[in-house]
C-alpha positions in Angstrom: -64.3 104.6 -9.9 -65.5 101.2 -11.1 -65.2 100.8 -14.8 -68.3 99.4 -16.5 -67.8 96.2 -18.4 -68.0 96.2 -22.1 -71.3 94.7 -23.4 -72.1 92.2 -26.1 -75.6 92.6 -27.4 -77.5 89.5 -28.8 -80.4 89.9 -31.2 -83.4 87.7 -31.7 -82.1 86.9 -35.2 -78.9 85.5 -33.6 -81.0 83.4 -31.3 -82.9 82.0 -34.2 -79.6 81.2 -36.0 -78.4 79.4 -32.9 -81.5 77.3 -32.7 -81.3 76.3 -36.3 -77.6 75.2 -35.7 -78.9 73.2 -32.8 -81.5 71.5 -35.0 -78.8 70.7 -37.6 -76.6 69.2 -34.9 -79.4 67.0 -33.5 -80.3 65.8 -37.0 -76.6 64.9 -37.6 -76.4 62.7 -34.4 -79.9 61.2 -34.9 -81.4 62.8 -31.8 -85.1 63.4 -32.1 -86.4 65.1 -29.0 -89.9 64.5 -27.6 -90.1 68.2 -26.6 -88.3 71.3 -25.5 -88.0 72.7 -22.0 -86.6 76.0 -21.0 -85.8 76.9 -17.4 -87.4 80.1 -16.2 -86.8 82.8 -17.0 -83.9 82.9 -19.4 -84.5 79.6 -21.1 -88.2 80.1 -21.9 -87.8 82.3 -25.1 -85.2 79.9 -26.4 -87.5 76.9 -25.8 -90.4 78.7 -27.6 -88.3 79.3 -30.7 -86.8 75.8 -30.6 -90.2 74.1 -30.2 -91.3 75.9 -33.4 -88.1 74.9 -35.3 -88.1 71.3 -34.2 -91.9 70.9 -34.5 -92.3 69.4 -31.1 -94.2 70.4 -27.9 -93.0 73.2 -25.6 -92.8 71.4 -22.2 -93.8 72.7 -18.8 -91.2 70.4 -17.2 -88.2 68.4 -18.3 -88.4 64.7 -19.2 -86.3 62.0 -20.8 -85.4 62.5 -24.4 -86.1 66.2 -24.3 -83.9 69.2 -25.0 -83.2 71.5 -22.0 -82.3 74.8 -23.5 -81.0 78.0 -21.9 -79.3 81.2 -22.8 -76.0 80.7 -21.0 -74.1 78.1 -18.9 -72.6 80.6 -16.5 -72.1 79.0 -13.1 -73.9 75.9 -14.3 -76.0 75.6 -11.1 -79.3 75.8 -12.9 -78.3 73.3 -15.6 -76.9 70.9 -13.1 -80.4 69.8 -12.3 -80.8 68.5 -15.8 -77.5 67.3 -17.1 -77.4 63.5 -17.6 -75.4 60.9 -19.5 -76.6 61.3 -23.0 -74.3 58.7 -24.6 -77.4 56.7 -25.6 -79.5 59.8 -26.2 -82.2 58.6 -23.7 -81.9 61.4 -21.2 -82.0 65.2 -21.4 -79.9 66.9 -24.0 -78.6 70.2 -22.6 -78.0 73.1 -25.0 -77.1 76.8 -24.4 -76.2 79.6 -26.8 -73.3 80.7 -24.6 -70.9 78.7 -22.4 -68.6 80.2 -19.8 -65.4 78.3 -19.1 -65.6 77.2 -15.4 -69.2 76.3 -15.5 -69.9 73.1 -13.5 -71.9 71.9 -16.5 -70.7 71.9 -20.0 -73.6 71.7 -22.4 -73.9 69.0 -25.0 -74.2 71.8 -27.6 -73.4 75.5 -27.6 -72.3 78.0 -30.2 -70.6 80.8 -28.3 -68.0 81.0 -25.6 -68.5 83.9 -23.1 -65.5 86.2 -22.9 -65.0 89.2 -20.7 -67.9 91.2 -22.1 -71.2 91.4 -20.3 -73.7 89.5 -22.6 -77.1 91.3 -23.0 -79.8 89.0 -24.3 -82.7 90.2 -26.4 -85.2 89.4 -23.6 -83.4 91.8 -21.3 -84.0 95.0 -23.3 -86.6 96.7 -25.5 -86.6 99.5 -28.1 -89.3 101.5 -29.7 -88.7 100.6 -33.4 -91.2 103.2 -34.4 -90.6 102.8 -38.2 -91.3 99.0 -38.0 -94.4 99.6 -35.9 -95.7 102.1 -38.5 -95.1 99.5 -41.2 -97.1 96.9 -39.3 -99.9 99.4 -38.8 -100.1 99.9 -42.5 -100.0 96.1 -43.2 -102.9 95.5 -40.7 -104.9 98.3 -42.2 -104.4 97.8 -45.9 -103.4 94.1 -46.5 -106.7 92.3 -47.0 -105.4 88.9 -48.1 -102.5 86.6 -47.2 -100.5 86.3 -44.1 -99.2 89.2 -42.1 -95.6 88.3 -41.1 -94.6 90.0 -37.9 -90.8 90.5 -37.3 -88.7 90.6 -34.2 -88.4 94.4 -34.2 -92.2 94.7 -34.1 -92.4 92.3 -31.2 -89.8 94.3 -29.4 -91.7 97.5 -30.2 -94.9 96.1 -28.7 -93.0 95.2 -25.5 -91.6 98.8 -25.4 -95.1 100.3 -25.6 -96.3 98.1 -22.7 -93.2 98.9 -20.7 -93.8 102.6 -21.0 -97.5 102.2 -20.2 -96.6 100.3 -17.0 -94.0 102.8 -16.0 -96.1 105.9 -16.5 -99.6 104.6 -15.7 -101.3 104.8 -12.4 -102.0 101.1 -12.1 -99.2 99.0 -10.6 -98.9 95.3 -11.4 -97.6 92.6 -9.1 -96.4 90.2 -11.8 -96.6 89.2 -15.5 -98.4 86.1 -16.7 -98.0 84.8 -20.3 -101.0 83.6 -22.2 -99.9 80.0 -23.2 -98.7 79.4 -26.7 -98.0 82.9 -27.6 -97.3 85.2 -24.7 -94.2 83.6 -23.3 -91.4 85.6 -25.0 -93.0 89.0 -24.5 -93.9 88.2 -20.9 -90.3 87.1 -20.0 -89.0 90.3 -21.6 -91.5 92.5 -19.7 -90.8 90.6 -16.5 -87.1 91.5 -16.9 -87.4 95.2 -17.9 -90.1 95.9 -15.4 -88.4 93.9 -12.7 -91.6 91.9 -11.9 -92.1 88.2 -11.2 -92.9 85.9 -14.1 -96.1 84.1 -12.9 -97.1 80.5 -13.5 -100.8 81.3 -13.1 -102.8 84.6 -13.4 -103.8 86.3 -10.2 -105.5 89.5 -9.0 -103.3 92.5 -9.8 -101.2 90.8 -12.5 -100.7 91.8 -16.1 -101.5 89.1 -18.7 -99.5 89.3 -21.9 -100.5 87.7 -25.2 -99.6 87.9 -28.8 -102.9 87.2 -30.5 -106.0 87.2 -28.2 -109.3 86.0 -29.5 -112.6 87.0 -28.0 -113.2 83.5 -26.4 -109.7 83.2 -24.9 -109.0 82.8 -21.2 -107.9 85.4 -18.7 -110.9 87.7 -19.4 -111.0 88.8 -15.7 -107.5 90.1 -15.6 -105.7 93.2 -17.1 -104.5 92.0 -20.5 -102.2 93.6 -23.1 -102.2 91.9 -26.5 -100.3 92.7 -29.7 -103.3 91.7 -31.7 -107.0 91.4 -30.7 -109.8 89.7 -32.6 -112.6 92.1 -33.7 -116.1 90.9 -32.8 -119.0 90.6 -35.3 -119.7 94.2 -34.6 -116.2 95.2 -35.7 -114.8 95.9 -32.2 -112.4 94.4 -29.8 -114.7 93.8 -26.8 -112.7 92.2 -24.0 -113.1 93.8 -20.6 -109.9 95.0 -18.8 -108.0 94.4 -22.0 -106.1 96.4 -24.6 -105.0 95.3 -28.1 -102.5 97.3 -30.0 -103.9 96.1 -33.4 -107.4 94.9 -34.1 -107.8 92.2 -36.7 -110.8 90.4 -38.2 -108.8 87.2 -39.0 -106.2 86.5 -36.4 -105.2 83.3 -38.1 -103.5 85.4 -40.8 -101.0 86.7 -38.2 -97.7 84.9 -38.2 -95.4 85.7 -35.3 -91.6 85.3 -35.8 -91.5 82.4 -33.3 -94.3 80.5 -35.2 -92.8 80.8 -38.7 -91.9 77.1 -39.0 -95.4 76.1 -37.9 -96.9 78.3 -40.5 -94.7 76.8 -43.2 -95.6 73.3 -42.1 -99.3 74.1 -42.3 -98.8 75.6 -45.8 -97.0 72.5 -47.0 -99.7 70.3 -45.7 -102.4 72.4 -47.4 -100.4 72.2 -50.7 -100.1 68.5 -50.4 -103.8 68.1 -49.8 -104.6 70.2 -52.8 -102.3 68.0 -55.0 -104.0 64.9 -53.6 -107.4 66.3 -54.7 
């Protein structure tokens, strides 16, 4: 009988902590990236969070003076495409949360060494988090002013609901496509837990995933699942082939956990403009 390996579970909060440590390290060596690139699939969630923390673009491909970020340097084969001489900080800077001794690529920055335990990353599992989802429902219903700050457990809870819908529903999907600038983390997670391809473009029979979908957004002709949907002037969420878990009148009030830094920067800018007036 084969003994199952012990598992080490990583939370989204730990991923955030790692990204902030990466930012502190880059500041200390004077490296200012032009953008962040995450190899599919595992690197994409890390790149989304890092782009928010650094305040730089999320890149569709790597380039000079960018950060290539991934969850783990295991064999190192994936990262070997990007690793360059960064002595003058004019090439890609490679960072991973975990590094396994024996990898053919040693990242320029990492925070954890992989031991004998099997590492389970947060985009490889989902949980219901019913209490947190109930709290969010109350916020959306009752909070009339100010931002609604979504936490990681609530993002996870949404992915869990979509997973169960896909597993028990009659309709079968052939892949998952993320709405740009918002759907990437949930799409990667659902791609993993549903064992479906992560698509680079929407197609017939795919499931489109987004965090906040407005009535004029793209992908109207495809099956879409959104965490938040914008109500129309008639007070309804009207998109065809689309389901929104929560309906909101002012989607700009929603702050996702991977857009917190962007929201803080906007708030600071607004405060400075008010002082100037």
